[in-house]
C-alpha positions in Angstrom: -116.2 119.6 69.2 -117.1 122.8 70.2 -120.0 123.3 72.8 -121.9 125.7 70.0 -121.3 122.4 67.4 -122.8 120.0 69.7 -125.9 122.2 70.2 -126.6 122.4 66.1 -126.4 118.9 65.7 -129.2 116.9 65.5 -129.7 113.7 67.8 -128.8 111.2 65.3 -125.7 112.6 64.5 -124.9 112.8 68.6 -125.4 109.3 68.3 -123.2 108.4 65.6 -120.4 110.7 66.9 -120.4 108.9 70.3 -120.4 105.4 68.7 -117.7 106.5 66.6 -115.7 107.9 69.4 -116.1 105.0 71.7 -114.8 102.7 69.2 -112.0 105.0 69.0 -111.8 104.3 72.4 -111.5 101.1 72.2 -108.6 100.9 69.8 -107.0 103.5 71.7 -106.9 101.2 74.9 -105.7 98.2 73.0 -103.1 100.1 71.3 -101.9 101.3 74.8 -102.1 97.8 76.2 -99.4 96.5 73.1 -97.3 99.7 73.6 -98.3 101.2 70.4 -99.6 103.8 70.8 -98.5 107.0 69.1 -100.4 110.1 70.9 -101.4 109.4 74.4 -103.2 112.8 74.5 -105.6 111.7 72.7 -106.7 109.4 74.8 -108.1 112.3 76.9 -109.6 114.3 73.8 -111.7 111.3 72.9 -112.8 110.9 76.8 -113.9 114.0 76.6 -115.4 114.4 73.6 -117.5 111.5 75.0 -118.6 113.2 78.1 -119.3 116.6 75.8 -121.7 114.8 73.9 -123.5 112.7 76.7 -123.8 116.0 78.5 -125.2 117.5 75.6 -127.5 114.5 75.2 -128.8 114.3 79.3 -129.3 118.3 78.9 -131.9 117.2 75.8 -133.6 114.7 77.5 -134.2 116.5 80.5 -135.5 119.4 78.4 -137.6 117.1 76.8 -139.1 115.6 79.4 -140.0 119.1 81.6 -141.9 119.9 78.2 -144.1 117.0 78.4 
């Protein structure tokens, strides 16, 4: 997901995307543990996607706190 795409999404959408990525990360961990992981690079992509969403959420929370 691109940074500009994340900025245009609502808070609820970001939360849903984060939940989906965390679920995928769990599934990838199980696949890795059972030697069934088809695309190892996906683990890194998912981890970075989670970080991007959390960064955007934290930035929004800080902005909201400074406005209040």
